Short mmCIF file of the C-alpha atoms (twelve columns), coordinates in Angstrom:
data_MODEL
# 
_entry.id   MODEL 
# 
loop_
_atom_site.group_PDB 
_atom_site.id 
_atom_site.type_symbol 
_atom_site.label_atom_id 
_atom_site.label_alt_id 
_atom_site.label_comp_id 
_atom_site.label_asym_id 
_atom_site.label_seq_id 
_atom_site.Cartn_x 
_atom_site.Cartn_y 
_atom_site.Cartn_z 
_atom_site.pdbx_PDB_model_num 
ATOM 1   C CA . UNK A 1   -38.919 -16.941 -55.092 1 
ATOM 2   C CA . UNK A 2   -37.032 -14.773 -57.596 1 
ATOM 3   C CA . UNK A 3   -33.663 -15.933 -58.959 1 
ATOM 4   C CA . UNK A 4   -30.821 -14.149 -60.581 1 
ATOM 5   C CA . UNK A 5   -29.450 -16.247 -63.539 1 
ATOM 6   C CA . UNK A 6   -25.795 -15.724 -64.105 1 
ATOM 7   C CA . UNK A 7   -25.177 -18.738 -66.404 1 
ATOM 8   C CA . UNK A 8   -27.165 -21.841 -67.134 1 
ATOM 9   C CA . UNK A 9   -25.485 -23.643 -64.166 1 
ATOM 10  C CA . UNK A 10  -25.075 -20.750 -61.849 1 
ATOM 11  C CA . UNK A 11  -27.984 -18.917 -60.190 1 
ATOM 12  C CA . UNK A 12  -28.576 -17.048 -56.870 1 
ATOM 13  C CA . UNK A 13  -31.860 -16.558 -55.125 1 
ATOM 14  C CA . UNK A 14  -32.375 -12.709 -54.978 1 
ATOM 15  C CA . UNK A 15  -33.324 -12.873 -51.277 1 
ATOM 16  C CA . UNK A 16  -29.937 -14.390 -50.408 1 
ATOM 17  C CA . UNK A 17  -28.026 -11.358 -51.887 1 
ATOM 18  C CA . UNK A 18  -26.833 -8.947  -49.230 1 
ATOM 19  C CA . UNK A 19  -25.179 -6.487  -51.655 1 
ATOM 20  C CA . UNK A 20  -23.650 -6.035  -55.050 1 
ATOM 21  C CA . UNK A 21  -20.256 -4.441  -55.510 1 
ATOM 22  C CA . UNK A 22  -18.815 -3.004  -58.750 1 
ATOM 23  C CA . UNK A 23  -15.339 -4.114  -59.929 1 
ATOM 24  C CA . UNK A 24  -14.718 -2.368  -63.246 1 
ATOM 25  C CA . UNK A 25  -16.840 -4.373  -65.788 1 
ATOM 26  C CA . UNK A 26  -17.485 -7.182  -63.225 1 
ATOM 27  C CA . UNK A 27  -19.808 -7.337  -60.236 1 
ATOM 28  C CA . UNK A 28  -19.185 -9.119  -56.939 1 
ATOM 29  C CA . UNK A 29  -22.163 -10.556 -55.488 1 
ATOM 30  C CA . UNK A 30  -22.047 -10.977 -51.710 1 
ATOM 31  C CA . UNK A 31  -24.628 -13.343 -50.185 1 
ATOM 32  C CA . UNK A 32  -25.931 -14.082 -46.723 1 
ATOM 33  C CA . UNK A 33  -23.747 -17.244 -46.454 1 
ATOM 34  C CA . UNK A 34  -20.608 -15.051 -46.711 1 
ATOM 35  C CA . UNK A 35  -19.964 -16.376 -50.275 1 
ATOM 36  C CA . UNK A 36  -18.720 -14.082 -53.071 1 
ATOM 37  C CA . UNK A 37  -19.645 -14.683 -56.644 1 
ATOM 38  C CA . UNK A 38  -18.065 -12.816 -59.601 1 
ATOM 39  C CA . UNK A 39  -20.451 -12.042 -62.482 1 
ATOM 40  C CA . UNK A 40  -19.056 -10.865 -65.863 1 
ATOM 41  C CA . UNK A 41  -21.601 -8.094  -66.115 1 
ATOM 42  C CA . UNK A 42  -21.682 -4.490  -65.003 1 
ATOM 43  C CA . UNK A 43  -23.449 -3.413  -61.842 1 
ATOM 44  C CA . UNK A 44  -26.017 -1.616  -63.950 1 
ATOM 45  C CA . UNK A 45  -26.950 -4.718  -66.013 1 
ATOM 46  C CA . UNK A 46  -27.338 -6.985  -62.907 1 
ATOM 47  C CA . UNK A 47  -29.453 -4.132  -61.240 1 
ATOM 48  C CA . UNK A 48  -31.654 -3.927  -64.293 1 
ATOM 49  C CA . UNK A 49  -31.955 -7.771  -64.532 1 
ATOM 50  C CA . UNK A 50  -33.216 -8.151  -61.011 1 
ATOM 51  C CA . UNK A 51  -35.596 -5.151  -61.249 1 
ATOM 52  C CA . UNK A 52  -36.439 -5.610  -57.585 1 
ATOM 53  C CA . UNK A 53  -37.795 -2.987  -55.273 1 
ATOM 54  C CA . UNK A 54  -35.792 -4.143  -52.259 1 
ATOM 55  C CA . UNK A 55  -32.488 -3.072  -53.752 1 
ATOM 56  C CA . UNK A 56  -31.137 0.474   -53.444 1 
ATOM 57  C CA . UNK A 57  -28.131 1.938   -55.120 1 
ATOM 58  C CA . UNK A 58  -26.183 3.877   -52.570 1 
ATOM 59  C CA . UNK A 59  -23.203 4.877   -54.629 1 
ATOM 60  C CA . UNK A 60  -21.466 4.204   -57.946 1 
ATOM 61  C CA . UNK A 61  -20.028 1.042   -56.528 1 
ATOM 62  C CA . UNK A 62  -22.677 -0.580  -54.292 1 
ATOM 63  C CA . UNK A 63  -26.260 -1.721  -54.334 1 
ATOM 64  C CA . UNK A 64  -27.659 -2.888  -51.017 1 
ATOM 65  C CA . UNK A 65  -30.605 -5.285  -50.330 1 
ATOM 66  C CA . UNK A 66  -32.884 -3.190  -48.128 1 
ATOM 67  C CA . UNK A 67  -34.158 -6.371  -46.269 1 
ATOM 68  C CA . UNK A 68  -30.511 -6.784  -44.856 1 
ATOM 69  C CA . UNK A 69  -30.108 -3.220  -43.561 1 
ATOM 70  C CA . UNK A 70  -30.170 -3.501  -39.871 1 
ATOM 71  C CA . UNK A 71  -29.635 0.294   -38.874 1 
ATOM 72  C CA . UNK A 72  -28.998 3.483   -40.558 1 
ATOM 73  C CA . UNK A 73  -28.054 6.971   -39.406 1 
ATOM 74  C CA . UNK A 74  -28.032 10.433  -40.941 1 
ATOM 75  C CA . UNK A 75  -25.390 12.808  -39.360 1 
ATOM 76  C CA . UNK A 76  -24.023 15.849  -40.904 1 
ATOM 77  C CA . UNK A 77  -25.439 15.056  -44.343 1 
ATOM 78  C CA . UNK A 78  -23.800 11.597  -44.161 1 
ATOM 79  C CA . UNK A 79  -25.901 8.463   -44.436 1 
ATOM 80  C CA . UNK A 80  -24.323 5.403   -42.873 1 
ATOM 81  C CA . UNK A 81  -26.036 2.037   -43.418 1 
ATOM 82  C CA . UNK A 82  -25.135 -1.094  -41.427 1 
ATOM 83  C CA . UNK A 83  -25.993 -4.522  -42.763 1 
ATOM 84  C CA . UNK A 84  -27.104 -7.451  -40.686 1 
ATOM 85  C CA . UNK A 85  -23.637 -9.000  -40.922 1 
ATOM 86  C CA . UNK A 86  -22.128 -5.931  -39.435 1 
ATOM 87  C CA . UNK A 87  -20.596 -4.324  -42.581 1 
ATOM 88  C CA . UNK A 88  -20.982 -0.532  -42.882 1 
ATOM 89  C CA . UNK A 89  -21.541 1.543   -46.066 1 
ATOM 90  C CA . UNK A 90  -21.712 5.364   -46.661 1 
ATOM 91  C CA . UNK A 91  -24.145 6.557   -49.400 1 
ATOM 92  C CA . UNK A 92  -22.954 9.190   -51.769 1 
ATOM 93  C CA . UNK A 93  -24.334 12.642  -51.199 1 
ATOM 94  C CA . UNK A 94  -26.544 12.710  -54.271 1 
ATOM 95  C CA . UNK A 95  -28.175 9.378   -53.439 1 
ATOM 96  C CA . UNK A 96  -29.061 10.152  -49.790 1 
ATOM 97  C CA . UNK A 97  -32.671 11.186  -50.373 1 
ATOM 98  C CA . UNK A 98  -33.449 8.274   -52.670 1 
ATOM 99  C CA . UNK A 99  -31.925 5.859   -50.225 1 
ATOM 100 C CA . UNK A 100 -33.962 7.223   -47.390 1 
ATOM 101 C CA . UNK A 101 -37.199 7.156   -49.419 1 
ATOM 102 C CA . UNK A 102 -36.725 3.522   -50.427 1 
ATOM 103 C CA . UNK A 103 -35.847 2.486   -46.968 1 
ATOM 104 C CA . UNK A 104 -38.894 4.155   -45.414 1 
ATOM 105 C CA . UNK A 105 -41.207 2.648   -48.111 1 
ATOM 106 C CA . UNK A 106 -39.833 -0.894  -47.465 1 
ATOM 107 C CA . UNK A 107 -40.206 -0.429  -43.764 1 
ATOM 108 C CA . UNK A 108 -43.755 0.788   -44.104 1 
ATOM 109 C CA . UNK A 109 -44.603 -2.210  -46.441 1 
ATOM 110 C CA . UNK A 110 -42.940 -4.638  -44.020 1 
ATOM 111 C CA . UNK A 111 -44.953 -3.288  -41.094 1 
ATOM 112 C CA . UNK A 112 -48.229 -3.462  -43.115 1 
ATOM 113 C CA . UNK A 113 -47.482 -7.176  -43.837 1 
ATOM 114 C CA . UNK A 114 -46.788 -7.823  -40.147 1 
ATOM 115 C CA . UNK A 115 -50.080 -6.221  -39.099 1 
# 
């Protein structure tokens, strides 16, 4: 299992991360147990340190874990993503195609694993 190391004493299992949220030069890490952790690194640095295919950047401020996306819909060039905890996010226009591509690849990969 992969782990994100924030400090020597603080680490988070990558599979437990629901989404990452940018707050200026800090990043809020939202996990499945509803906990929020503040990291003193930018969203870009954390995303590059996890280097994990199951995360997709949907906007300047958010990166979502594809495994926790329960539903998504594309209407009028507006991509809405809903996480398993009920939170909804809207992808920026220029990231819609990349988001859909990554979600479809992840769904295909998970269906191949189940078969």
